[in-house]
N, C-alpha and C positions, 0 to 999 in steps of 0.2 A: 409521570414526566410527560406522557403524550401531552397535557392539558398545558405544560409549563413552554415546550416548545411548540404546541398547536401543529403538532405532528401525527400522524398515525404511525405506532410502534407496530414490529411483527418479530415474533419470538419461533426459530424454527423449532421444530422438533428433534426430541433426543434423538441421534443417530439415524436421521437421516439428512444423510451427505448432499440427495438431489436437492434439497433446497437450499444449500449455500454454497455455491457453484463458483463464482469469483474467490469466497474464502478456499474451498477445497484447492481451486487449482493453486490460489498463490503459498500455501501450505506444501502443494507439489513444485513448486517453483523453490521455496526455501529448502525443504528437504535436497535439492540437487546438492548445493552448499553444506550444510548439517543432516546428514544423516541420521534417523531415529534412535534415540540414546544418546545425541551428543549430551555432554556434561558441559552445560552451558556456564555453568562458572570456570570454564577453562578457557572458552572464547574471549576473544580483546575485543576491548571498545571497536579498534582499528578494525580488526576482521567484520565485524556486526558492521560498521559504515560502509566498508567496502562492497558486501553481499548488497546493504540497499542502494549502494550507486548501482551499482552494477542492474538490480534488479527495477529500478526506476528510470534506468536507460536502455530496455528490454523493448522494442517494438509490439506490440500485441493486436493482435487482428482485430479484436474486439475496440479498439481505438482506433481501426483506420489504419494499423501498421503505422502507428505515433507512438509515442513512449507517454510513462504517466506523466514524466516530469514536461514532456511538451505540453500535455493537453491541462496540465493542472496552472501553469504558467500561460496559457490562452486563454482559461478561466480566469484567472484570478489576477490576471496583470495588470487591470484598470479599479479593481474591487478597493485598494488602499490607496491614500496617497501617499506613494516611493518617492515622490524627488528628496534626488540628495542620498537614500535609501543603498545601499547595497545585498548584493544576495548572498547569503550564505550556504553553501552545499554541503 
C-alpha cells in the first residue's frame, strides 16, 4: 500500500495509546455522547449525525481554536471545481 500511494505508513504498537493521541482524544469525545457499552444497534442515524455535527463544530485548541469543519473548508475550498455545487451537511 505504501508504494501505491507513495507515502510512508506507520502502525501503532498494540495497547500503546500514547502513539494514537488524536484517535484517543476523539474516542474520549465520542464517549461523552455514547458511554462504553452502548449498543449501536439502538442508536439512530439521526443521533449519529447530531453527534458528528457537534464534534465537527467544536473548537479545538490544536487547530488554533477553529473547528474541524472550518479547517476542512479552508483547506479544501479551492481543491475542487465546485461552481454551482451545494455543500451538504
